[in-house]
DSSP file (Angstrom, degrees, kcal/mol; ACC not computed):
  #  RESIDUE AA STRUCTURE BP1 BP2  ACC     N-H-->O    O-->H-N    N-H-->O    O-->H-N    TCO  KAPPA ALPHA  PHI   PSI    X-CA   Y-CA   Z-CA
    1    1 A M              0   0    0      0, 0.0    23,-2.6     0, 0.0     2,-0.5   0.000 360.0 360.0 360.0 140.2  -71.6  -22.0   71.4
    2    2 A L  E     -ab  24  50A   0     47,-3.3    49,-2.7    21,-0.2     2,-0.6  -0.952 360.0-148.6-110.3 125.1  -71.1  -21.9   67.6
    3    3 A L  E     -ab  25  51A   0     21,-2.5    23,-2.0    -2,-0.5    24,-0.2  -0.836  15.6-133.0 -97.5 125.1  -74.1  -22.9   65.5
    4    4 A D    >   -     0   0    0     47,-2.8     3,-2.3    -2,-0.6     4,-0.2  -0.139  33.8 -92.8 -67.2 167.5  -73.3  -24.7   62.2
    5    5 A E  G >  S+     0   0    0      1,-0.3     3,-0.8     2,-0.2    -1,-0.1   0.838 126.3  51.7 -51.2 -38.8  -75.0  -23.6   58.9
    6    6 A D  G 3  S+     0   0    0      1,-0.2    -1,-0.3     2,-0.1     3,-0.1   0.436 115.2  41.7 -81.9   1.5  -77.7  -26.2   59.4
    7    7 A S  G <  S+     0   0    0     -3,-2.3    -1,-0.2    44,-0.2    -2,-0.2   0.136  80.0 101.4-134.4  19.7  -78.6  -25.1   62.9
    8    8 A Q    <   +     0   0    0     -3,-0.8    -1,-0.1    -4,-0.2    -2,-0.1   0.014  40.2 150.6-104.6  30.9  -78.5  -21.3   62.8
    9    9 A A     >  -     0   0    0      1,-0.1     4,-2.5    -3,-0.1     3,-0.3  -0.363  52.9-126.0 -59.2 137.4  -82.2  -20.5   62.7
   10   10 A K  H  > S+     0   0    0      1,-0.2     4,-2.8     2,-0.2     5,-0.2   0.856 109.0  55.8 -56.5 -37.7  -82.9  -17.2   64.4
   11   11 A Y  H  > S+     0   0    0      2,-0.2     4,-2.5     1,-0.2    -1,-0.2   0.915 108.9  46.5 -63.3 -42.7  -85.5  -18.8   66.6
   12   12 A L  H  > S+     0   0    0     -3,-0.3     4,-2.6     2,-0.2     5,-0.2   0.921 111.8  51.4 -65.2 -43.3  -83.0  -21.4   67.9
   13   13 A V  H  X S+     0   0    0     -4,-2.5     4,-2.6     1,-0.2    -2,-0.2   0.939 112.1  47.0 -56.4 -48.1  -80.4  -18.6   68.4
   14   14 A N  H  X S+     0   0    0     -4,-2.8     4,-2.6     2,-0.2    -2,-0.2   0.897 111.2  51.2 -63.2 -41.8  -83.0  -16.6   70.4
   15   15 A L  H  X S+     0   0    0     -4,-2.5     4,-1.3     2,-0.2    -1,-0.2   0.943 113.3  44.5 -59.9 -48.2  -84.0  -19.6   72.5
   16   16 A L  H  <>S+     0   0    0     -4,-2.6     5,-2.4     1,-0.2     3,-0.2   0.908 114.5  48.5 -64.8 -42.2  -80.4  -20.4   73.4
   17   17 A Q  H ><5S+     0   0    0     -4,-2.6     3,-1.8    -5,-0.2    -1,-0.2   0.899 107.9  54.7 -65.5 -39.9  -79.5  -16.8   74.2
   18   18 A S  H 3<5S+     0   0    0     -4,-2.6    -1,-0.2     1,-0.3    -2,-0.2   0.796 104.8  55.4 -62.8 -27.7  -82.7  -16.4   76.3
   19   19 A A  T 3<5S-     0   0    0     -4,-1.3    -1,-0.3    -3,-0.2    -2,-0.2   0.393 129.2 -98.2 -86.4   3.5  -81.5  -19.4   78.3
   20   20 A G  T < 5S+     0   0    0     -3,-1.8     2,-0.3     1,-0.3    -3,-0.2   0.566  74.9 142.6  96.9   9.4  -78.1  -17.6   79.0
   21   21 A H      < -     0   0    0     -5,-2.4     2,-0.9    -6,-0.2    -1,-0.3  -0.647  52.9-128.8 -86.9 141.0  -76.0  -19.2   76.3
   22   22 A D        -     0   0    0     -2,-0.3     2,-0.4   -20,-0.0    -5,-0.1  -0.789  42.1-177.2 -85.4 105.1  -73.3  -17.2   74.4
   23   23 A V        +     0   0    0     -2,-0.9     2,-0.3   -10,-0.1   -21,-0.2  -0.895  19.0 169.0-118.2 133.8  -74.3  -18.1   70.9
   24   24 A I  E     -a    2   0A   0    -23,-2.6   -21,-2.5    -2,-0.4     2,-0.3  -0.932  22.4-137.7-130.6 161.1  -72.8  -17.1   67.5
   25   25 A T  E  >  -a    3   0A   0     -2,-0.3     4,-0.9   -23,-0.2   -21,-0.2  -0.783  24.7-115.6-115.3 159.9  -73.5  -18.5   64.1
   26   26 A V  T  4>S+     0   0    0    -23,-2.0     5,-3.1    -2,-0.3     6,-0.5   0.854 118.4  56.6 -61.6 -31.9  -71.2  -19.5   61.2
   27   27 A K  T >45S+     0   0    0    -24,-0.2     3,-1.5     1,-0.2    -1,-0.2   0.914 102.3  53.9 -64.0 -41.8  -72.9  -16.7   59.3
   28   28 A S  T 345S+     0   0    0      1,-0.3    -1,-0.2     2,-0.1    -2,-0.2   0.695 113.4  42.5 -69.5 -17.5  -72.0  -14.1   61.9
   29   29 A V  T 3<5S-     0   0    0     -4,-0.9    -1,-0.3    -3,-0.4    -2,-0.2   0.090 116.9-109.7-114.8  21.6  -68.3  -15.1   61.7
   30   30 A D  T < 5S+     0   0    0     -3,-1.5    -3,-0.2     1,-0.1    -2,-0.1   0.863  80.6 125.1  56.4  44.1  -68.2  -15.4   57.9
   31   31 A L    > < +     0   0    0     -5,-3.1     3,-1.8    -6,-0.1    -4,-0.2   0.203  27.1 137.3-114.1  14.3  -67.8  -19.1   57.8
   32   32 A M  T 3  S+     0   0    0     -6,-0.5   -28,-0.0     1,-0.3    -5,-0.0  -0.376  78.0   7.5 -60.6 137.7  -70.7  -19.9   55.5
   33   33 A N  T 3  S+     0   0    0      1,-0.2    -1,-0.3    -2,-0.0     3,-0.1   0.619  97.0 135.3  65.0  15.5  -69.9  -22.5   52.9
   34   34 A H    <   -     0   0    0     -3,-1.8    -1,-0.2     1,-0.1     5,-0.1  -0.613  66.6 -87.9 -87.6 154.7  -66.5  -23.2   54.5
   35   35 A P    >>  -     0   0    0      0, 0.0     4,-1.8     0, 0.0     3,-0.8  -0.251  35.8-115.8 -59.3 149.4  -65.3  -26.8   54.9
   36   36 A D  H 3> S+     0   0    0      1,-0.3     4,-2.8     2,-0.2     5,-0.2   0.838 114.2  61.0 -56.6 -35.9  -66.4  -28.5   58.1
   37   37 A A  H 3> S+     0   0    0      1,-0.2     4,-2.1     2,-0.2    -1,-0.3   0.873 105.0  48.0 -61.2 -37.0  -62.8  -28.8   59.3
   38   38 A I  H <> S+     0   0    0     -3,-0.8     4,-2.3     2,-0.2    -1,-0.2   0.892 110.7  51.3 -70.8 -39.6  -62.4  -25.0   59.2
   39   39 A V  H  X S+     0   0    0     -4,-1.8     4,-2.2     2,-0.2    -2,-0.2   0.932 112.4  46.0 -61.5 -45.8  -65.7  -24.5   61.1
   40   40 A L  H  X S+     0   0    0     -4,-2.8     4,-2.6     1,-0.2    -2,-0.2   0.886 110.2  53.9 -66.9 -37.5  -64.5  -27.0   63.8
   41   41 A D  H  X S+     0   0    0     -4,-2.1     4,-2.8    -5,-0.2    -1,-0.2   0.903 108.0  50.3 -62.0 -39.8  -61.1  -25.3   63.9
   42   42 A F  H  X S+     0   0    0     -4,-2.3     4,-2.5     2,-0.2    -2,-0.2   0.928 110.0  50.0 -62.3 -44.1  -62.8  -21.9   64.5
   43   43 A A  H  <>S+     0   0    0     -4,-2.2     5,-2.6     2,-0.2     4,-0.4   0.913 111.9  49.3 -60.1 -42.2  -64.8  -23.6   67.3
   44   44 A R  H ><5S+     0   0    0     -4,-2.6     3,-1.3     3,-0.2    -2,-0.2   0.962 112.8  45.6 -59.2 -52.9  -61.6  -24.9   68.8
   45   45 A Q  H 3<5S+     0   0    0     -4,-2.8    -2,-0.2     1,-0.3    -1,-0.2   0.839 117.3  43.4 -63.6 -34.5  -59.8  -21.6   68.7
   46   46 A S  T 3<5S-     0   0    0     -4,-2.5    -1,-0.3    -5,-0.2    -2,-0.2   0.388 109.1-124.2 -93.1   4.7  -62.7  -19.7   70.1
   47   47 A K  T < 5 +     0   0    0     -3,-1.3     2,-0.4    -4,-0.4    -3,-0.2   0.904  60.6 145.4  55.2  47.3  -63.3  -22.4   72.8
   48   48 A R      < -     0   0    0     -5,-2.6    21,-0.5    -6,-0.1     2,-0.3  -0.912  53.3-120.3-117.0 142.2  -66.9  -22.8   71.7
   49   49 A V        -     0   0    0     -2,-0.4   -47,-3.3    20,-0.2     2,-0.5  -0.592  32.3-132.8 -71.7 139.4  -69.0  -26.0   71.6
   50   50 A L  E     -bc   2  71A   0     20,-2.4    22,-3.7    -2,-0.3     2,-0.5  -0.853  14.4-159.9-100.6 130.4  -70.3  -26.6   68.1
   51   51 A L  E     +bc   3  72A   0    -49,-2.7   -47,-2.8    -2,-0.5     2,-0.3  -0.948  26.9 155.6-108.5 124.7  -73.9  -27.5   67.5
   52   52 A T  E     - c   0  73A   0     20,-2.7    22,-2.3    -2,-0.5     3,-0.1  -0.969  48.3-155.2-146.2 158.2  -74.6  -29.2   64.2
   53   53 A R  S    S+     0   0    0     -2,-0.3     2,-1.7    20,-0.2    23,-0.2   0.339  82.9  92.2-106.6  -2.0  -77.0  -31.5   62.3
   54   54 A N     >  +     0   0    0      1,-0.2     4,-1.8     2,-0.1     5,-0.2  -0.501  54.5 159.0 -88.0  65.1  -74.2  -32.6   60.1
   55   55 A C  H  >  +     0   0    0     -2,-1.7     4,-2.5    19,-0.3     5,-0.2   0.884  58.9  51.0 -65.6 -47.3  -73.4  -35.5   62.4
   56   56 A D  H  > S+     0   0    0     -3,-0.2     4,-1.9     1,-0.2    -1,-0.2   0.920 112.2  46.0 -62.0 -45.5  -71.5  -37.9   60.2
   57   57 A D  H  > S+     0   0    0      1,-0.2     4,-2.0     2,-0.2    -1,-0.2   0.913 116.4  44.5 -65.6 -42.2  -69.0  -35.4   58.9
   58   58 A F  H  X S+     0   0    0     -4,-1.8     4,-2.3     2,-0.2    -1,-0.2   0.811 109.5  55.7 -75.2 -27.7  -68.3  -33.9   62.4
   59   59 A Q  H  X S+     0   0    0     -4,-2.5     4,-2.2    -5,-0.2    -1,-0.2   0.904 108.3  49.5 -66.3 -39.0  -68.1  -37.3   64.0
   60   60 A E  H  X S+     0   0    0     -4,-1.9     4,-1.7    -5,-0.2    -2,-0.2   0.922 111.4  47.9 -63.5 -44.3  -65.4  -38.2   61.5
   61   61 A L  H  X S+     0   0    0     -4,-2.0     4,-2.4     1,-0.2    -2,-0.2   0.881 110.0  53.5 -63.7 -37.6  -63.5  -35.0   62.3
   62   62 A H  H  < S+     0   0    0     -4,-2.3    -1,-0.2     1,-0.2    -2,-0.2   0.900 107.3  50.9 -62.2 -41.6  -63.9  -35.7   66.0
   63   63 A Q  H  < S+     0   0    0     -4,-2.2    -1,-0.2     1,-0.2    -2,-0.2   0.840 110.6  49.3 -67.2 -32.3  -62.3  -39.1   65.5
   64   64 A I  H  < S+     0   0    0     -4,-1.7    -2,-0.2     1,-0.3    -1,-0.2   0.915 135.8   4.6 -71.1 -43.8  -59.4  -37.6   63.6
   65   65 A N     <  -     0   0    0     -4,-2.4    -1,-0.3    -5,-0.1    -2,-0.1  -0.795  63.5-177.6-145.3  97.3  -58.8  -35.0   66.3
   66   66 A P        +     0   0    0      0, 0.0     2,-1.0     0, 0.0    -4,-0.1   0.317  51.4 110.4 -81.9  10.5  -61.0  -35.2   69.5
   67   67 A L        +     0   0    0     -5,-0.1     2,-0.3     2,-0.0   -23,-0.1  -0.758  48.1 101.1 -91.1 104.0  -59.5  -32.1   71.1
   68   68 A H  S    S-     0   0    0     -2,-1.0    37,-2.2   -21,-0.0    38,-0.1  -0.942  84.4 -91.1-165.2 176.8  -62.2  -29.4   71.1
   69   69 A S  S    S-     0   0    0    -21,-0.5   -20,-0.2     1,-0.3     2,-0.1   0.551  86.6 -74.8 -79.9  -6.7  -64.7  -27.8   73.4
   70   70 A G        -     0   0    0    -22,-0.2   -20,-2.4    34,-0.2     2,-0.4  -0.309  35.8-121.8 126.2 150.7  -67.4  -30.3   72.4
   71   71 A I  E     -cd  50 107A   0     35,-2.5    37,-3.2    32,-0.3     2,-0.7  -0.993  13.8-156.7-126.8 123.9  -69.7  -31.1   69.6
   72   72 A F  E     -cd  51 108A   0    -22,-3.7   -20,-2.7    -2,-0.4     2,-0.5  -0.902  16.8-163.7 -97.6 115.6  -73.5  -31.3   70.0
   73   73 A A  E     -cd  52 109A   0     35,-3.3    37,-2.5    -2,-0.7    38,-0.6  -0.873   9.7-163.9-106.0 131.0  -74.9  -33.5   67.3
   74   74 A V        -     0   0    0    -22,-2.3     2,-0.3    -2,-0.5   -19,-0.3  -0.935  13.1-152.7-115.1 108.0  -78.6  -33.5   66.4
   75   75 A Y        -     0   0    0     -2,-0.6     9,-0.5   -21,-0.1     2,-0.4  -0.598   9.5-164.5 -82.2 140.3  -79.6  -36.5   64.4
   76   76 A Q        -     0   0    0     -2,-0.3     2,-0.2   -23,-0.2     4,-0.1  -0.963   2.1-163.5-124.0 141.7  -82.6  -36.2   62.0
   77   77 A G        -     0   0    0     -2,-0.4     6,-0.1     2,-0.3     5,-0.0  -0.539  39.2 -97.1-113.0-177.3  -84.5  -39.0   60.4
   78   78 A S  S    S+     0   0    0     -2,-0.2     2,-1.2     1,-0.1     3,-0.1   0.734 107.9  79.7 -73.6 -21.8  -86.9  -39.3   57.5
   79   79 A D    >   -     0   0    0      1,-0.2     3,-2.1     2,-0.0     4,-0.5  -0.739  66.6-168.0 -88.2  96.0  -89.8  -39.1   60.0
   80   80 A V  G >  S+     0   0    0     -2,-1.2     3,-1.3     1,-0.3    -1,-0.2   0.797  81.1  66.0 -55.9 -32.7  -90.0  -35.4   60.6
   81   81 A A  G 3  S+     0   0    0      1,-0.3    -1,-0.3    -3,-0.1    -2,-0.0   0.751 101.7  49.3 -63.2 -23.6  -92.4  -35.9   63.6
   82   82 A K  G <  S+     0   0    0     -3,-2.1    -1,-0.3     2,-0.1    -2,-0.2   0.529  89.3 104.9 -93.8  -6.9  -89.6  -37.7   65.5
   83   83 A N  S <  S-     0   0    0     -3,-1.3     2,-0.2    -4,-0.5    -7,-0.1  -0.355  81.8 -95.5 -74.5 156.1  -87.0  -35.0   64.9
   84   84 A M        -     0   0    0     -9,-0.5    -1,-0.1     4,-0.1     2,-0.1  -0.505  34.2-142.7 -73.8 133.4  -85.9  -32.7   67.7
   85   85 A S     >  -     0   0    0     -2,-0.2     4,-2.0     1,-0.1     5,-0.1  -0.345  32.6-100.5 -80.2 172.6  -87.6  -29.3   67.8
   86   86 A Y  H  > S+     0   0    0      1,-0.2     4,-2.2     2,-0.2     5,-0.2   0.890 127.5  52.2 -62.2 -38.3  -85.7  -26.2   68.8
   87   87 A Q  H  > S+     0   0    0      1,-0.2     4,-2.5     2,-0.2    -1,-0.2   0.884 107.0  53.0 -65.2 -37.6  -87.2  -26.5   72.3
   88   88 A D  H  > S+     0   0    0      2,-0.2     4,-2.5     1,-0.2    -2,-0.2   0.888 107.2  52.2 -63.2 -39.1  -86.1  -30.1   72.4
   89   89 A I  H  X S+     0   0    0     -4,-2.0     4,-2.2     2,-0.2    -2,-0.2   0.940 111.3  46.0 -62.9 -46.9  -82.5  -29.0   71.6
   90   90 A L  H  X S+     0   0    0     -4,-2.2     4,-2.6     1,-0.2    -2,-0.2   0.911 112.3  51.7 -60.7 -42.8  -82.6  -26.5   74.4
   91   91 A K  H  X S+     0   0    0     -4,-2.5     4,-2.5     1,-0.2    -2,-0.2   0.904 109.3  49.7 -61.9 -42.2  -84.0  -29.1   76.8
   92   92 A A  H  X S+     0   0    0     -4,-2.5     4,-2.1     2,-0.2    -1,-0.2   0.905 111.3  48.5 -64.8 -41.5  -81.3  -31.6   75.9
   93   93 A I  H  X S+     0   0    0     -4,-2.2     4,-2.3     2,-0.2    -2,-0.2   0.912 111.6  50.4 -64.5 -41.7  -78.6  -29.0   76.5
   94   94 A T  H  X S+     0   0    0     -4,-2.6     4,-2.8     1,-0.2    -2,-0.2   0.908 108.8  51.9 -61.6 -42.4  -80.2  -28.1   79.8
   95   95 A N  H  X S+     0   0    0     -4,-2.5     4,-1.8     2,-0.2    -1,-0.2   0.893 108.7  51.1 -61.8 -40.1  -80.3  -31.8   80.8
   96   96 A L  H  <>S+     0   0    0     -4,-2.1     5,-2.0     2,-0.2     4,-0.4   0.928 111.9  47.0 -60.2 -45.7  -76.6  -32.1   80.0
   97   97 A E  H ><5S+     0   0    0     -4,-2.3     3,-1.3     1,-0.2    -2,-0.2   0.917 110.8  50.9 -64.8 -43.7  -75.8  -29.1   82.1
   98   98 A L  H 3<5S+     0   0    0     -4,-2.8    -1,-0.2     1,-0.3    -2,-0.2   0.839 109.5  50.9 -63.7 -32.2  -77.9  -30.3   85.0
   99   99 A A  T 3<5S-     0   0    0     -4,-1.8    -1,-0.3    -5,-0.2    -2,-0.2   0.528 106.4-131.8 -80.4  -5.6  -76.1  -33.7   84.9
  100  100 A E  T < 5 -     0   0    0     -3,-1.3     2,-0.2    -4,-0.4    -3,-0.2   0.879  40.0-179.6  52.9  40.9  -72.8  -31.8   85.0
  101  101 A Y      < -     0   0    0     -5,-2.0     2,-0.5    -6,-0.1    -1,-0.2  -0.518  33.7-112.1 -72.9 134.8  -71.7  -34.0   82.1
  102  102 A A        +     0   0    0     -2,-0.2    -1,-0.1     1,-0.2    -5,-0.0  -0.577  38.7 175.8 -71.5 118.9  -68.2  -33.3   80.8
  103  103 A I    >   +     0   0    0     -2,-0.5     3,-2.1   -33,-0.1   -32,-0.3   0.790  40.6 106.9 -95.8 -34.4  -68.6  -31.8   77.3
  104  104 A Q  T 3  S+     0   0    0      1,-0.3   -35,-0.2   -34,-0.1   -34,-0.2  -0.207  95.0   2.4 -56.1 134.2  -65.0  -30.9   76.4
  105  105 A N  T 3  S+     0   0    0    -37,-2.2     2,-0.4     1,-0.2    -1,-0.3   0.643 106.8 123.4  65.7  18.8  -63.5  -33.3   73.8
  106  106 A Q    <   -     0   0    0     -3,-2.1   -35,-2.5   -38,-0.1     2,-0.7  -0.863  58.6-145.7-113.7 144.9  -66.8  -35.2   73.5
  107  107 A F  E     -d   71   0A   0     -2,-0.4     2,-0.5   -37,-0.2   -35,-0.2  -0.938  32.0-168.1-101.0 108.2  -69.1  -35.9   70.5
  108  108 A I  E     -d   72   0A   0    -37,-3.2   -35,-3.3    -2,-0.7     2,-0.9  -0.879  20.5-145.2-111.9 123.3  -72.5  -35.7   72.2
  109  109 A I  E >   -d   73   0A   0     -2,-0.5     3,-1.4   -37,-0.2     4,-0.3  -0.753  11.1-162.6 -84.9 106.8  -75.7  -36.9   70.5
  110  110 A L  G >  S+     0   0    0    -37,-2.5     3,-2.1    -2,-0.9     4,-0.4   0.798  82.0  72.8 -64.0 -28.3  -78.3  -34.5   71.9
  111  111 A N  G >  S+     0   0    0    -38,-0.6     3,-1.0     1,-0.3    -1,-0.3   0.839  93.8  55.9 -54.6 -32.4  -81.2  -36.8   70.9
  112  112 A Q  G <  S+     0   0    0     -3,-1.4    -1,-0.3     1,-0.2    -2,-0.2   0.625 105.0  52.4 -75.9 -12.7  -80.1  -39.0   73.8
  113  113 A W  G <  S+     0   0    0     -3,-2.1     2,-1.2    -4,-0.3    -1,-0.2   0.314  80.4 103.1-104.3   6.0  -80.4  -36.1   76.3
  114  114 A N    <         0   0    0     -3,-1.0   -22,-0.1    -4,-0.4    -1,-0.1  -0.718 360.0 360.0 -94.1  90.1  -83.9  -35.1   75.3
  115  115 A Y              0   0    0     -2,-1.2    -1,-0.2   -24,-0.1   -23,-0.0   0.324 360.0 360.0-138.9 360.0  -86.1  -36.6   78.1
């Protein structure tokens, strides 16, 4: 999994890794401040699912070229209390895995999998 700039908090990285996910960040692969298209291309080439909070831009890129390992989108609103915590993100990913949901070539809103 590749974590976008807005999602690469060390605590989230540690949570995902502790759950057995192979996680890298855009910082660790020198993609900080690069255009979103380059970040998604890196995810494609390295066959990694991309986790981002930059939902609108990556949804647009997905619509242009939906061939990728998957995009996990975490929507945030103005009401911080309703936003997903790091634990909620892990729980949603776990729910996706348990459901054996096909991730490849999909733009997946993780908020919908947090139950």
